[in-house]
C-alpha positions as CSV (number, residue, x, y, z in Angstrom):
1,M,-117.4,225.7,27.9
2,D,-120.5,226.9,26.0
3,G,-120.8,223.8,23.9
4,M,-120.4,225.5,20.5
5,R,-117.9,223.3,18.7
6,I,-116.3,219.9,18.7
7,D,-112.8,219.2,17.4
8,R,-112.7,215.8,15.8
9,R,-109.4,214.8,17.5
10,G,-111.4,214.5,20.8
11,A,-109.7,217.1,22.9
12,L,-112.7,219.3,23.4
13,G,-115.4,216.7,23.2
14,L,-116.7,217.4,26.7
15,A,-117.3,221.0,25.8
16,A,-119.2,220.2,22.6
17,M,-122.6,219.8,24.2
18,G,-121.9,221.8,27.4
19,G,-121.7,218.3,28.9
20,I,-120.8,219.4,32.5
21,G,-124.1,219.4,34.2
22,L,-125.6,220.8,37.5
23,A,-128.5,219.2,39.3
24,L,-132.0,220.1,38.3
25,P,-135.0,220.1,40.7
26,G,-135.6,216.6,41.9
27,T,-132.0,215.5,41.2
28,V,-130.0,215.9,44.4
29,R,-126.6,214.4,44.8
30,G,-126.7,211.3,47.0
31,Q,-130.4,210.7,46.2
32,T,-130.3,209.9,42.4
33,M,-131.8,206.5,41.7
34,L,-131.5,204.6,38.4
35,A,-134.6,204.9,36.3
36,T,-136.2,201.9,34.6
37,F,-134.2,201.0,31.5
38,D,-136.2,200.8,28.3
39,P,-134.3,199.5,25.3
40,A,-137.0,200.8,23.0
41,H,-136.3,204.3,24.2
42,V,-132.6,203.9,23.3
43,D,-133.6,202.6,19.9
44,C,-135.8,205.7,19.3
45,V,-133.1,208.1,20.5
46,V,-130.5,206.6,18.1
47,A,-132.9,206.3,15.2
48,E,-133.8,210.0,15.5
49,F,-130.2,211.1,15.4
50,I,-129.4,208.8,12.5
51,R,-132.3,210.3,10.6
52,R,-131.8,213.9,11.4
53,F,-128.0,214.1,11.0
54,D,-127.1,211.6,8.3
55,I,-125.1,209.3,10.6
56,P,-124.2,206.1,8.7
57,G,-123.8,204.0,11.7
58,V,-123.8,203.9,15.6
59,G,-122.7,201.4,18.2
60,I,-124.1,201.6,21.7
61,A,-122.9,199.9,25.0
62,I,-124.7,200.5,28.3
63,V,-123.5,198.9,31.5
64,R,-125.8,198.8,34.6
65,P,-125.5,197.1,37.9
66,G,-127.0,193.6,38.1
67,A,-127.7,193.4,34.4
68,E,-126.0,192.1,31.2
69,P,-124.6,194.9,29.1
70,Y,-126.9,196.4,26.5
71,L,-124.9,196.1,23.2
72,K,-126.4,197.1,19.9
73,G,-125.4,198.4,16.4
74,Y,-127.5,200.6,14.2
75,G,-127.2,201.6,10.5
76,V,-124.4,200.6,8.2
77,C,-120.7,200.3,8.5
78,T,-120.0,202.2,5.3
79,L,-122.2,204.3,3.0
80,G,-123.1,202.5,-0.2
81,E,-122.3,199.1,1.2
82,P,-124.6,196.5,2.7
83,G,-122.8,195.6,5.9
84,A,-124.7,196.6,9.1
85,V,-123.1,197.9,12.3
86,D,-123.5,195.3,15.1
87,A,-122.1,194.7,18.5
88,H,-118.8,193.4,17.1
89,T,-118.1,196.2,14.6
90,R,-114.7,197.7,15.3
91,F,-114.3,201.6,15.6
92,G,-111.2,203.6,16.2
93,I,-111.8,204.9,19.7
94,A,-109.1,207.6,19.3
95,S,-108.5,209.6,22.5
96,N,-110.6,207.2,24.6
97,S,-107.3,205.2,24.3
98,K,-105.7,207.6,26.7
99,S,-107.4,206.0,29.7
100,F,-105.8,202.7,28.7
101,T,-102.4,204.4,28.6
102,A,-103.0,205.8,32.1
103,A,-104.0,202.4,33.4
104,A,-100.9,200.8,31.9
105,I,-98.7,203.3,33.8
106,A,-100.7,202.7,37.0
107,M,-100.0,199.0,36.7
108,L,-96.3,199.7,36.3
109,V,-96.4,202.1,39.3
110,E,-97.9,199.2,41.3
111,A,-95.1,196.9,40.1
112,G,-92.5,199.3,41.4
113,K,-91.1,200.1,38.0
114,L,-91.7,203.9,38.3
115,G,-93.5,206.5,40.5
116,W,-96.2,208.9,39.6
117,D,-94.1,211.8,40.8
118,D,-90.8,210.6,39.2
119,P,-89.3,213.2,36.8
120,V,-89.7,211.9,33.3
121,R,-86.0,212.3,32.7
122,K,-85.3,209.7,35.4
123,H,-86.6,207.1,32.9
124,I,-86.0,208.9,29.6
125,P,-82.8,210.9,30.0
126,E,-83.0,212.4,26.6
127,F,-86.4,214.0,27.3
128,R,-86.3,217.7,26.5
129,M,-88.9,220.5,26.2
130,K,-88.5,224.1,25.1
131,D,-89.0,225.3,28.6
132,P,-86.0,224.1,30.7
133,V,-88.1,224.1,33.9
134,A,-90.6,221.7,32.3
135,T,-87.6,219.6,31.1
136,E,-86.3,219.1,34.6
137,Y,-89.5,218.9,36.6
138,L,-92.3,217.4,34.4
139,T,-93.4,214.2,36.1
140,V,-94.8,210.9,35.0
141,R,-98.2,212.0,36.2
142,E,-97.9,215.3,34.2
143,L,-97.5,213.4,31.0
144,L,-101.2,212.7,31.3
145,V,-102.9,215.9,32.5
146,H,-102.4,218.6,29.8
147,N,-100.9,221.2,32.1
148,S,-97.3,221.2,30.7
149,G,-97.6,224.6,29.0
150,L,-97.5,223.2,25.5
151,A,-99.8,225.0,23.0
152,L,-103.0,223.3,22.1
153,G,-102.3,220.3,19.9
154,A,-98.6,221.1,19.7
155,G,-96.8,218.8,17.3
156,D,-99.9,217.1,16.0
157,L,-98.8,217.5,12.4
158,M,-96.2,214.9,13.2
159,Q,-99.1,212.4,13.8
160,F,-101.9,213.6,11.5
161,P,-102.4,212.8,8.7
162,A,-100.7,209.5,8.7
163,S,-97.1,208.9,8.1
164,D,-94.8,206.0,9.0
165,R,-92.8,208.1,11.6
166,P,-92.0,206.1,14.7
167,A,-93.1,207.3,18.1
168,S,-89.5,208.0,19.0
169,D,-89.4,210.9,16.6
170,I,-91.5,212.8,19.1
171,L,-88.5,213.1,21.4
172,K,-86.6,214.8,18.6
173,G,-89.3,217.3,17.9
174,L,-90.4,218.0,21.5
175,P,-87.6,220.5,22.3
176,Y,-89.0,222.8,19.5
177,F,-92.8,222.5,20.3
178,P,-94.2,225.9,21.2
179,F,-95.3,226.8,24.7
180,A,-98.5,228.8,25.1
181,R,-98.1,229.5,28.9
182,Q,-95.8,228.8,31.7
183,F,-95.3,225.2,33.0
184,R,-98.2,224.1,35.3
185,T,-100.3,227.2,34.8
186,G,-103.2,226.1,32.7
187,Y,-104.9,223.6,30.5
188,A,-104.2,222.9,26.8
189,Y,-104.9,219.5,25.3
190,D,-102.0,217.7,23.7
191,N,-101.4,214.3,22.2
192,A,-97.6,214.6,22.2
193,L,-97.0,213.8,25.8
194,Y,-99.2,210.7,25.6
195,V,-96.9,209.6,22.9
196,V,-94.0,210.1,25.3
197,A,-96.1,208.1,27.9
198,G,-96.2,205.3,25.5
199,L,-92.4,205.4,25.1
200,L,-92.1,205.5,28.9
201,I,-94.1,202.3,29.1
202,E,-91.7,200.7,26.6
203,R,-88.7,201.8,28.6
204,V,-89.7,200.5,31.9
205,S,-91.6,197.3,30.8
206,G,-89.4,196.2,27.9
207,Q,-92.5,195.9,25.7
208,P,-93.7,198.3,23.0
209,W,-96.9,200.2,24.1
210,H,-99.1,198.1,21.7
211,A,-97.7,194.8,23.0
212,F,-98.1,195.8,26.7
213,I,-101.7,197.0,26.1
214,D,-102.6,193.8,24.3
215,A,-101.0,191.4,26.7
216,R,-101.8,193.2,30.0
217,I,-105.2,194.8,29.3
218,L,-107.0,193.7,26.1
219,K,-106.4,189.9,26.5
220,P,-107.1,189.7,30.3
221,L,-110.4,191.5,29.7
222,G,-111.4,189.2,26.8
223,M,-111.6,192.1,24.4
224,A,-111.5,189.7,21.5
225,D,-112.5,192.2,18.8
226,A,-110.0,194.8,19.9
227,A,-106.6,195.7,18.5
228,P,-104.1,198.2,19.9
229,A,-103.9,200.0,16.6
230,L,-105.6,200.1,13.2
231,R,-102.7,198.4,11.5
232,F,-103.3,195.3,13.6
233,L,-106.9,194.9,12.4
234,K,-107.1,192.2,9.7
235,G,-110.2,193.5,7.9
236,G,-113.6,192.1,8.5
237,N,-116.2,193.9,10.5
238,V,-114.7,197.4,10.7
239,A,-116.6,200.7,10.6
240,G,-116.0,203.0,7.7
241,R,-115.0,206.6,8.0
242,H,-117.3,209.5,7.0
243,A,-117.2,213.3,7.0
244,R,-119.1,216.3,5.7
245,L,-116.9,217.4,2.8
246,G,-117.5,220.7,1.0
247,P,-115.2,223.4,-0.4
248,P,-113.1,224.9,0.9
249,V,-112.9,222.8,4.1
250,R,-114.4,219.7,5.7
251,G,-117.2,220.2,8.2
252,L,-119.7,221.6,5.7
253,G,-121.3,219.8,2.8
254,K,-122.5,216.2,2.1
255,V,-121.5,213.2,4.1
256,Q,-118.9,211.3,2.2
257,R,-116.4,208.5,2.8
258,V,-112.9,209.4,4.0
259,A,-109.8,207.4,4.6
260,P,-108.2,206.7,8.0
261,D,-105.3,209.0,8.7
262,E,-103.6,207.7,11.8
263,G,-100.1,206.2,11.9
264,P,-98.0,204.4,14.5
265,M,-97.0,207.5,16.3
266,T,-100.7,207.9,17.3
267,D,-100.8,204.6,19.3
268,A,-100.6,205.7,22.9
269,A,-102.6,208.9,22.4
270,G,-105.4,207.3,20.3
271,G,-104.6,204.1,18.6
272,I,-107.0,201.4,20.0
273,N,-109.7,199.9,17.8
274,A,-112.6,198.1,19.5
275,S,-116.2,197.1,19.3
276,V,-118.9,198.1,21.8
277,T,-118.8,194.5,23.1
278,D,-115.1,195.2,23.9
279,I,-115.6,198.6,25.4
280,A,-118.4,197.3,27.8
281,K,-115.7,195.1,29.4
282,W,-113.5,198.2,29.8
283,L,-116.3,200.2,31.4
284,Q,-117.0,197.3,33.7
285,V,-113.4,197.0,34.9
286,Q,-113.3,200.7,35.4
287,L,-116.5,200.7,37.5
288,A,-115.0,197.7,39.5
289,K,-111.9,199.9,40.1
290,G,-109.6,197.4,38.5
291,A,-111.2,194.1,39.6
292,L,-111.9,191.3,37.1
293,P,-115.1,189.1,37.5
294,G,-113.0,186.2,38.9
295,G,-111.5,188.4,41.7
296,E,-108.1,189.1,40.1
297,R,-107.1,192.7,39.6
298,L,-105.6,194.7,36.8
299,W,-105.0,197.6,39.2
300,S,-105.9,198.5,42.8
301,E,-108.6,200.7,44.2
302,A,-105.8,203.2,45.2
303,S,-104.7,203.4,41.5
304,A,-108.3,203.9,40.4
305,A,-108.6,206.8,42.8
306,Q,-105.4,208.3,41.4
307,M,-106.7,208.0,37.8
308,W,-110.0,209.7,38.7
309,K,-108.4,212.4,40.8
310,P,-108.7,215.8,39.1
311,V,-105.4,217.6,38.5
312,T,-106.0,220.3,35.9
313,L,-108.9,222.7,35.7
314,V,-110.4,222.7,32.2
315,G,-113.1,225.3,32.6
316,T,-116.0,226.6,34.5
317,T,-119.5,228.0,33.7
318,E,-122.3,229.6,35.7
319,G,-124.3,226.4,35.4
320,P,-127.4,225.2,33.5
321,T,-129.6,227.2,31.2
322,R,-133.0,226.5,29.8
323,D,-131.4,225.7,26.4
324,W,-128.6,223.6,28.0
325,P,-130.0,222.0,31.2
326,S,-127.0,219.8,31.9
327,R,-124.3,222.5,31.6
328,G,-122.5,222.5,34.9
329,V,-120.0,224.4,36.9
330,T,-116.7,222.7,36.7
331,A,-114.7,220.4,34.4
332,T,-111.3,219.0,35.2
333,Y,-108.8,216.6,33.7
334,A,-107.4,213.6,35.7
335,L,-105.3,210.8,34.3
336,G,-106.7,209.9,30.9
337,W,-110.2,211.1,31.9
338,F,-112.3,214.3,32.1
339,I,-114.0,214.6,35.5
340,Q,-117.1,216.9,35.6
341,D,-120.5,217.2,37.2
342,Y,-123.6,216.0,35.3
343,R,-127.0,216.5,36.9
344,G,-125.6,216.3,40.4
345,E,-123.4,213.3,39.7
346,R,-119.7,212.9,39.0
347,L,-119.3,212.1,35.4
348,I,-116.0,210.4,34.4
349,N,-115.7,210.6,30.6
350,H,-113.7,211.1,27.4
351,S,-114.3,211.6,23.8
352,G,-112.2,210.5,20.8
353,G,-112.1,211.8,17.3
354,L,-110.3,210.6,14.2
355,S,-110.9,211.4,10.6
356,G,-114.3,210.1,9.9
357,Q,-115.2,208.7,13.4
358,V,-116.1,210.2,16.9
359,T,-116.6,208.1,20.0
360,Q,-117.6,208.7,23.6
361,T,-117.1,206.8,26.9
362,A,-118.7,207.8,30.2
363,L,-119.0,206.5,33.7
364,I,-121.1,207.5,36.7
365,S,-119.3,205.4,39.2
366,R,-121.5,206.0,42.2
367,L,-124.4,204.4,40.3
368,G,-122.4,201.8,38.5
369,I,-123.4,202.8,35.0
370,G,-121.3,203.2,31.9
371,I,-122.1,204.3,28.4
372,A,-120.2,204.2,25.1
373,V,-121.4,205.8,21.9
374,F,-119.5,205.0,18.7
375,T,-120.2,206.8,15.5
376,N,-118.7,206.5,12.0
377,T,-118.9,210.2,11.2
378,E,-116.7,213.0,12.4
379,D,-119.7,215.3,13.1
380,G,-120.4,215.8,16.8
381,P,-123.8,214.1,17.6
382,S,-122.2,211.3,19.6
383,V,-122.1,213.4,22.7
384,A,-125.7,214.4,22.4
385,I,-126.7,210.8,22.0
386,R,-124.6,210.1,25.1
387,N,-126.5,212.8,27.1
388,A,-129.9,211.6,26.0
389,I,-129.1,208.0,27.2
390,L,-127.6,209.3,30.4
391,D,-130.8,211.3,31.1
392,H,-132.9,208.2,30.4
393,L,-130.9,206.2,32.9
394,L,-131.0,208.9,35.5
395,G,-134.7,209.7,35.0
396,A,-133.9,213.3,34.4
397,P,-136.5,215.8,33.1
398,A,-137.2,215.4,29.4
399,F,-135.0,217.4,27.1
400,D,-134.8,217.5,23.3
401,W,-131.1,216.7,22.8
402,A,-131.5,216.2,19.0
403,G,-133.2,219.5,18.7
404,A,-130.6,221.2,20.8
405,Y,-127.8,219.7,18.7
406,A,-129.6,220.7,15.5
407,A,-129.8,224.3,16.6
408,M,-126.1,224.3,17.6
409,R,-125.0,222.8,14.3
410,A,-127.1,225.3,12.3
411,K,-125.5,228.1,14.2
412,N,-122.1,226.7,13.7
413,D,-122.7,226.2,10.0
414,A,-123.9,229.7,9.6
415,E,-120.9,231.1,11.4
416,A,-118.6,228.9,9.5
417,A,-120.1,229.9,6.1
418,E,-119.7,233.6,7.0
419,G,-116.2,233.1,8.3
420,L,-115.1,231.1,5.3
421,A,-116.3,233.7,2.8
422,G,-112.8,235.2,2.8
423,T,-111.3,231.9,1.9
424,T,-112.9,231.6,-1.6
425,Q,-111.1,234.5,-3.2
426,A,-107.4,235.3,-3.3
427,P,-106.3,238.4,-1.4
428,A,-104.7,241.2,-3.3
429,G,-101.0,240.9,-4.3
430,G,-98.9,238.1,-5.7
431,P,-95.3,236.9,-6.0
432,S,-92.7,239.6,-5.8
433,L,-90.0,237.4,-7.4
434,P,-89.9,235.0,-10.3
435,L,-91.5,231.6,-9.3
436,A,-88.1,229.8,-9.5
437,A,-86.9,231.9,-6.6
438,Y,-89.5,230.2,-4.3
439,A,-88.4,226.7,-5.3
440,G,-86.2,224.7,-2.9
441,R,-86.2,222.7,0.3
442,Y,-87.5,224.2,3.5
443,R,-86.9,222.8,7.0
444,D,-88.8,223.2,10.3
445,P,-86.9,221.9,13.4
446,W,-89.7,219.8,14.7
447,Y,-91.8,218.9,11.7
448,G,-89.1,218.3,9.0
449,D,-88.9,219.3,5.4
450,V,-91.2,220.5,2.6
451,V,-90.0,220.8,-1.0
452,V,-91.3,223.5,-3.3
453,A,-90.7,222.9,-7.0
454,K,-91.5,224.8,-10.2
455,R,-93.7,222.8,-12.5
456,G,-94.5,224.4,-15.8
457,N,-96.0,227.8,-15.1
458,G,-96.6,227.2,-11.4
459,L,-95.3,225.8,-8.1
460,T,-96.0,222.6,-6.2
461,I,-95.4,221.6,-2.6
462,D,-94.6,218.3,-1.1
463,F,-94.7,217.9,2.8
464,V,-92.1,215.2,3.0
465,P,-93.1,213.6,6.3
466,T,-96.8,213.6,5.4
467,P,-97.2,211.8,2.1
468,V,-100.8,212.8,1.5
469,F,-99.9,216.5,1.6
470,K,-98.9,217.1,-2.0
471,S,-100.4,220.0,-4.0
472,A,-100.1,222.6,-6.6
473,L,-99.7,226.1,-5.1
474,T,-102.1,228.9,-6.1
475,P,-101.1,232.5,-5.5
476,W,-102.9,233.9,-2.4
477,G,-101.7,237.4,-1.7
478,K,-98.3,239.0,-1.5
479,D,-95.6,236.2,-1.6
480,A,-98.2,233.7,-0.4
481,F,-99.8,230.6,-2.0
482,R,-102.5,228.2,-0.9
483,T,-102.6,224.4,-1.2
484,T,-105.5,222.4,-2.6
485,F,-105.1,218.9,-1.1
486,K,-107.1,216.0,-2.4
487,P,-110.7,215.9,-1.0
488,G,-110.7,214.3,2.4
489,A,-106.9,214.5,2.8
490,G,-107.0,217.3,5.4
491,E,-107.2,221.0,5.9
492,D,-105.5,223.3,3.3
493,A,-102.8,225.7,4.3
494,V,-101.6,229.1,3.2
495,V,-97.9,229.3,2.7
496,T,-96.3,232.8,3.1
497,F,-92.7,233.1,2.0
498,T,-90.2,235.3,3.7
499,V,-88.5,237.5,1.1
500,D,-85.2,239.3,1.7
501,G,-84.3,241.5,-1.2
502,D,-84.1,239.2,-4.2
503,R,-84.1,235.9,-2.4
504,V,-86.5,233.8,-0.4
505,T,-85.2,232.8,3.1
506,G,-88.1,230.9,4.7
507,A,-91.8,230.3,5.0
508,K,-94.6,230.3,7.6
509,M,-98.0,228.7,7.3
510,K,-101.5,228.8,8.7
511,A,-104.6,226.8,8.0
512,L,-106.8,228.3,5.2
513,S,-109.9,227.9,7.3
514,P,-110.4,229.7,10.6
515,Y,-112.4,226.6,11.7
516,A,-109.6,224.0,11.0
517,D,-109.2,221.3,13.6
518,F,-106.5,222.2,16.1
519,S,-104.4,219.2,15.0
520,Y,-103.6,221.0,11.8
521,D,-101.1,223.2,13.6
522,F,-99.5,224.7,10.5
523,H,-99.2,228.0,12.5
524,D,-96.5,226.5,14.7
525,L,-94.2,225.8,11.7
526,D,-91.3,228.1,11.0
527,F,-89.4,227.0,7.9
528,T,-85.9,228.0,6.9
529,K,-84.8,227.6,3.3
530,V,-82.0,225.0,3.2
531,G,-81.5,224.3,-0.5
């Protein structure tokens, strides 16, 4: 919880800036009043971040009681192109979509279609996990709270980078996903069970997740720019994707364009695309606890309380420091939302990260304020921008969030450069068998197949379910080889073959970089040679 890193998939976004905050002098819970809002101040905050951190574009939504939402775009949609970000530019909101999935389930609970504490197997009989206790007792609620025992990001390689695998494939892979701890004994963020939650919505409603979200949430809210997934956008005003790309991994180097990498399996965990105009409506209905402006309801106050009720402890700290004045004591996960304290107030929030974009949503419900910060880069400044705007709205003591983020990033970059030194030169050793012996088809029970082939004087590898993962293999130690994927395609892997005498029987993998995003869970793969 020390705010040192952000993973672009959005799982750890709250920790990226030590975003859980404790009250400072003069900020006492129950007495905080909204400060005077100055749009020029917000403009200055965003302009400084764009300038200092090479952010191509930013979208901002601010919701306050008794006022029209503040909606504004800054910068450009895509580097090298003239289109400006405006209030209707669509971004992939990634894991901020999880709150929509939770709300959809709440609506179905209210309709009597299922119960929060129903075992998942009551509605999806074929649901299986590696832990038989979790198989039998994991509930609908527990699909949403990251306490199943699954390892961090388990099974994400089924979703990222993009493939055309249907969401139903998650049920085939789930029995093989690794567990990091016992059922219900701790927090580890996962996307896989949100995919299952999407399948559950389809089972009990008769509509695919994307159709239910569109018909029951997006359209009633008038989210006219929004689409339940990237594939439903028809071009037009869409934010580009950007990342710092530099050998041997992303995260260091110059900001460059990258391609989207989410497929249909991602939908319920992170598929929605929306503008800040759209997301302001989502923030408003959340603050209204499900009520629409005309008096109708999408969900009840009781359901709102359920969705904001902490279930899983994420982490704790000793509170604020001079360098991080908003760092707080406790962070928890509820249903599609992180719940934490920020300067004496309850902050309901989430982050979302995809290749080339990171977004933030945040609510302080007692004060009726909501904020969204959308960025078209996968660096982490979005949460620092969020904090700076929150502080302005709360009238908190001045703090240089841009300077703090710059110091954090400089430290991260220095540590990464040092840690990556060992990834630029091959370790000692090499193949112990002729290259033809390594060729063949290898199968992992949850991911699927990779094919290793001899081409000329070397080897190639093809990750069959992930079309972008094709590469020559370079010797990288004893019976090991590394990939070199196309720039922007994803993290490279080290493939270590299992050799038994004069034959190869299997392979294991790990990410080349020790700083690879957790969604590149190569380390969970265990391949057996099948041909």
